[in-house]
VEXDREN-2710 file (C-alpha; in Angstrom, 1 decimal):
% VEXDREN-2710
k/r/px/py/pz
1/UNK/21.3/2.4/-6.6
2/UNK/20.1/6.0/-6.1
3/UNK/16.5/4.8/-5.7
4/UNK/17.4/2.3/-3.0
5/UNK/19.4/4.9/-1.1
6/UNK/16.5/7.4/-1.4
7/UNK/14.0/4.8/0.0
8/UNK/16.1/4.0/3.0
9/UNK/16.8/7.7/3.6
10/UNK/13.1/8.6/3.5
11/UNK/12.2/5.8/5.9
12/UNK/15.0/6.8/8.3
13/UNK/14.0/10.5/8.3
14/UNK/10.3/9.6/8.7
15/UNK/11.1/7.3/11.6
16/UNK/13.1/9.9/13.5
17/UNK/10.7/12.8/12.8
18/UNK/7.7/10.6/13.5
19/UNK/9.2/9.5/16.8
20/UNK/9.7/13.1/17.9
21/UNK/6.1/14.0/16.8
22/UNK/4.6/11.2/18.9
23/UNK/6.7/12.2/21.9
24/UNK/5.6/15.8/21.5
25/UNK/1.9/14.8/21.4
26/UNK/2.2/12.4/24.4
27/UNK/4.0/15.0/26.6
28/UNK/1.4/17.6/25.6
29/UNK/-1.6/15.6/27.0
30/UNK/-3.2/17.6/29.8
31/UNK/-5.9/15.1/30.9
32/UNK/-5.8/11.6/29.6
33/UNK/-9.4/10.8/30.2
34/UNK/-10.5/14.1/28.7
35/UNK/-8.3/13.5/25.7
36/UNK/-9.7/10.1/25.0
37/UNK/-13.3/11.1/25.5
38/UNK/-13.0/14.4/23.7
39/UNK/-16.1/16.0/22.4
40/UNK/-14.3/16.5/19.0
41/UNK/-14.0/12.7/18.6
42/UNK/-10.3/13.2/17.8
43/UNK/-7.8/12.9/20.7
44/UNK/-5.1/14.8/18.6
45/UNK/-7.5/17.7/18.1
46/UNK/-8.1/17.8/21.8
47/UNK/-4.4/17.9/22.5
48/UNK/-4.1/20.9/20.2
49/UNK/-7.0/22.6/21.9
50/UNK/-5.5/22.1/25.3
51/UNK/-2.1/23.3/24.4
52/UNK/-2.4/26.1/21.9
53/UNK/-6.1/27.1/22.1
54/UNK/-8.8/27.2/19.5
55/UNK/-7.1/29.4/16.9
56/UNK/-3.8/27.5/17.2
57/UNK/-5.7/24.2/17.0
58/UNK/-7.4/25.3/13.8
59/UNK/-4.0/26.2/12.2
60/UNK/-2.5/22.9/13.3
61/UNK/-5.5/20.9/12.0
62/UNK/-5.4/22.6/8.7
63/UNK/-1.7/21.5/8.4
64/UNK/-2.8/17.9/9.4
65/UNK/-5.6/17.9/6.9
66/UNK/-3.3/19.2/4.2
67/UNK/-0.8/16.5/5.0
68/UNK/-3.5/13.9/4.8
69/UNK/-4.6/15.3/1.4
70/UNK/-1.1/15.1/0.0
71/UNK/-0.7/11.6/1.4
72/UNK/-3.9/10.6/-0.3
73/UNK/-2.8/12.2/-3.6
74/UNK/0.5/10.3/-3.3
75/UNK/-1.3/7.0/-2.7
76/UNK/-3.5/7.5/-5.7
77/UNK/-0.5/8.4/-7.9
78/UNK/1.5/5.4/-6.8
79/UNK/-1.5/3.0/-6.9
80/UNK/-2.6/4.1/-10.4
81/UNK/0.9/3.9/-11.9
82/UNK/2.6/1.0/-10.2
83/UNK/-0.2/-1.3/-9.2
84/UNK/-2.8/-0.6/-11.9
85/UNK/-1.0/0.8/-14.9
86/UNK/2.1/-1.4/-14.7
87/UNK/0.0/-4.5/-14.0
88/UNK/-2.3/-3.6/-16.9
89/UNK/0.6/-3.1/-19.2
90/UNK/1.8/-6.6/-18.3
91/UNK/-1.6/-8.0/-19.0
92/UNK/-2.3/-8.9/-15.4
93/UNK/-5.8/-7.5/-14.8
94/UNK/-9.1/-7.8/-16.7
95/UNK/-9.5/-5.1/-19.3
96/UNK/-5.8/-4.5/-19.4
97/UNK/-5.8/-3.2/-22.9
98/UNK/-8.2/-0.4/-21.9
99/UNK/-6.5/0.5/-18.7
100/UNK/-2.9/0.4/-20.0
101/UNK/-3.5/3.4/-22.3
102/UNK/-1.5/6.5/-21.5
103/UNK/-3.2/9.8/-22.2
104/UNK/-1.3/11.6/-25.0
105/UNK/-2.1/15.1/-23.7
106/UNK/-1.3/14.6/-20.0
107/UNK/1.3/11.8/-20.4
108/UNK/-0.4/9.9/-17.6
109/UNK/-2.5/6.8/-17.2
110/UNK/-5.7/8.7/-16.7
111/UNK/-7.9/5.6/-16.9
112/UNK/-6.1/3.9/-14.0
113/UNK/-6.2/7.1/-12.0
114/UNK/-10.0/7.1/-12.2
115/UNK/-10.1/3.4/-11.5
116/UNK/-8.0/3.9/-8.4
117/UNK/-10.2/6.8/-7.2
118/UNK/-13.4/4.9/-8.0
119/UNK/-12.4/1.8/-6.1
120/UNK/-11.2/3.9/-3.1
121/UNK/-14.5/5.8/-3.1
122/UNK/-16.5/2.6/-3.1
123/UNK/-14.4/1.1/-0.3
124/UNK/-14.9/4.2/1.8
125/UNK/-18.7/4.6/1.3
126/UNK/-19.7/2.2/4.1
127/UNK/-17.6/4.1/6.6
128/UNK/-19.8/7.2/6.2
129/UNK/-22.4/5.8/8.5
130/UNK/-20.5/3.3/10.6
131/UNK/-17.5/3.6/12.8
132/UNK/-17.0/-0.2/12.5
133/UNK/-16.7/0.2/8.7
134/UNK/-14.3/3.1/9.1
135/UNK/-12.1/1.1/11.4
136/UNK/-12.2/-1.8/8.9
137/UNK/-11.3/0.4/6.0
138/UNK/-8.3/1.9/7.7
139/UNK/-7.2/-1.5/8.9
140/UNK/-7.5/-2.9/5.3
141/UNK/-5.3/-0.1/4.0
142/UNK/-2.6/-0.8/6.5
143/UNK/-2.8/-4.6/6.2
144/UNK/-2.8/-4.5/2.4
145/UNK/0.3/-2.2/2.4
146/UNK/2.2/-4.5/4.8
147/UNK/1.2/-7.7/2.9
148/UNK/2.4/-6.2/-0.4
149/UNK/5.8/-5.5/1.2
150/UNK/5.9/-8.8/3.1
151/UNK/5.3/-11.2/0.1
152/UNK/8.4/-10.4/-1.9
153/UNK/10.5/-10.3/1.3
154/UNK/9.1/-13.7/2.3
155/UNK/9.9/-15.1/-1.1
156/UNK/13.5/-13.8/-0.6
157/UNK/13.6/-15.7/2.7
158/UNK/12.1/-18.9/1.4
159/UNK/14.1/-19.0/-1.8
160/UNK/17.3/-17.9/-0.2
161/UNK/19.6/-20.0/-2.4
162/UNK/18.0/-18.8/-5.6
163/UNK/17.9/-15.1/-4.7
164/UNK/20.1/-12.9/-6.9
165/UNK/21.3/-9.7/-5.2
166/UNK/21.1/-6.4/-6.9
167/UNK/23.9/-3.8/-6.9
168/UNK/22.6/-2.4/-3.5
169/UNK/22.1/-4.8/-0.6
170/UNK/22.8/-5.1/3.2
171/UNK/25.5/-7.7/2.9
172/UNK/25.4/-10.2/5.7
173/UNK/22.6/-8.4/7.4
174/UNK/20.2/-9.0/4.4
175/UNK/18.8/-12.3/5.6
176/UNK/18.3/-11.4/9.3
177/UNK/16.7/-8.2/8.4
178/UNK/14.4/-10.0/5.9
179/UNK/13.4/-12.5/8.6
180/UNK/12.6/-9.8/11.1
181/UNK/10.6/-7.9/8.5
182/UNK/8.5/-10.9/7.7
183/UNK/7.8/-11.6/11.4
184/UNK/6.9/-7.9/11.9
185/UNK/4.4/-8.0/8.9
186/UNK/2.8/-11.1/10.4
187/UNK/2.5/-9.5/13.8
188/UNK/1.2/-6.2/12.7
189/UNK/-1.3/-7.8/10.3
190/UNK/-2.7/-9.9/13.1
191/UNK/-2.8/-6.8/15.4
192/UNK/-4.9/-4.8/12.9
193/UNK/-7.3/-7.8/12.3
194/UNK/-8.1/-8.1/16.0
195/UNK/-11.3/-6.4/17.4
196/UNK/-10.6/-3.0/19.1
197/UNK/-13.1/-3.4/21.9
198/UNK/-14.9/-6.0/24.1
199/UNK/-17.3/-7.7/24.0
200/UNK/-17.1/-8.7/20.4
201/UNK/-20.4/-8.6/18.5
202/UNK/-21.7/-7.6/15.1
203/UNK/-21.0/-4.0/15.8
204/UNK/-17.5/-4.3/17.3
205/UNK/-16.1/-7.1/15.1
206/UNK/-13.2/-6.0/12.9
207/UNK/-14.4/-6.8/9.4
208/UNK/-11.1/-6.2/7.8
209/UNK/-10.3/-9.9/7.9
210/UNK/-13.4/-10.5/5.7
211/UNK/-12.2/-8.0/3.1
212/UNK/-8.6/-9.3/3.2
213/UNK/-9.9/-12.9/2.9
214/UNK/-12.0/-12.0/-0.2
215/UNK/-9.0/-10.4/-1.9
216/UNK/-6.7/-13.3/-1.1
217/UNK/-9.3/-15.9/-2.3
218/UNK/-9.9/-13.9/-5.5
219/UNK/-6.2/-13.4/-6.2
220/UNK/-5.2/-17.1/-5.5
221/UNK/-8.3/-18.4/-7.3
222/UNK/-7.6/-16.2/-10.3
223/UNK/-4.0/-17.4/-10.4
224/UNK/-4.8/-21.1/-10.0
225/UNK/-7.8/-21.1/-12.5
226/UNK/-6.4/-18.8/-15.2
227/UNK/-3.4/-16.5/-14.8
228/UNK/-0.8/-19.2/-14.2
229/UNK/-1.4/-20.5/-17.7
230/UNK/-0.6/-17.2/-19.4
231/UNK/0.8/-14.6/-17.0
232/UNK/4.6/-14.4/-17.3
233/UNK/5.3/-11.5/-15.0
234/UNK/6.6/-8.0/-15.7
235/UNK/7.5/-7.3/-19.3
236/UNK/10.7/-5.3/-20.0
237/UNK/8.9/-2.7/-22.0
238/UNK/11.9/-0.7/-23.3
239/UNK/13.7/-3.8/-24.7
240/UNK/10.4/-5.0/-26.2
241/UNK/9.7/-1.7/-27.9
242/UNK/13.2/-1.5/-29.3
243/UNK/12.5/-4.8/-31.1
244/UNK/9.1/-3.5/-32.3
245/UNK/7.0/-5.8/-30.1
246/UNK/3.6/-4.6/-29.0
247/UNK/3.8/-5.0/-25.2
248/UNK/0.0/-4.4/-25.0
249/UNK/-0.5/-7.8/-26.7
250/UNK/0.0/-10.5/-24.0
251/UNK/0.7/-13.2/-26.6
252/UNK/3.5/-11.3/-28.2
253/UNK/4.9/-10.2/-24.8
254/UNK/4.9/-13.9/-23.7
255/UNK/6.9/-14.9/-26.8
256/UNK/9.4/-12.1/-26.2
257/UNK/9.9/-13.0/-22.5
258/UNK/10.3/-16.7/-23.3
259/UNK/12.8/-16.0/-26.0
260/UNK/14.7/-13.7/-23.7
261/UNK/14.8/-16.3/-21.0
262/UNK/15.9/-19.0/-23.4
263/UNK/18.8/-16.8/-24.5
264/UNK/19.8/-16.1/-20.9
END
C-alpha cells in the first residue's frame, strides 16, 4: 500500500514541478530562432545564457548535468536489480545462475550492475559520431520504458474479468484509466518512432524502430521456441527459501511454484 501511494505521489509531484519548469523555460526564450539555432547546440543552454549570463548558465548547467548523472545512476540501479537480477533469479535470462549471484561484501548484484552498464555503453557507442544514432538511442530508451509499462496495463485491460485487484486500486476509475494509459503508450511510441525531419533518407530515418523490432522479435522468438516450455514466472523467493528450496535451480523452482498453485 505504501509503495503504491509513494509511486503516485512521486508522479504527481514530478508532473506539477515539471510543468512549472517547462513554463519557466518557454517564457524565458528571448529569440526563438536564435534559441533553436544556438551555437551551443542545446536550446536550453542558450536560454540560460540569454537570461542569466555565462556564469549563471554554467551554474545551472552543472545542476542539469548533476541531475542527469543521478538519473542515470537510478536507471542503472533499477535496471540491474529489477530487470536483470530479479529476472536472472527467476531463471529468465541466459546465464542466470552467474548473474543471479549477490556480492557478499556489498550486498548487491554486482554482476548485473556491470551487465547493465556494459549493455548501455554498447548501445550508446554509435551515438558518439552520429546525431541520427543519438536520436535513435534516446527514442529507444523512451519507447522501451513506455512499452514495459504498457504491456501489464494492456493485459489488465484484455483480461479484465480475470484481473484480481490488490489492496490499493482506483475503484471504478481503474478500467478507464488503464484504457487511456494503453492508448497513450501506443500514441507516444509511434511519435518517437517517426522521423524528426524531412525529407527522410538514410541520415534522417529514425532507426529506433529497427532496434525495438529486433528486441521484440528476439523476446517473442525466445518465448515461443524455448521459454514457454520451462519459464513459470516470478518465484516467491522468501517462501521457497523457508522450505529449503534453491531458487537458483529452475527445475526446483518450477516444482515449488506448481505445488503452490495446485494447493491454491
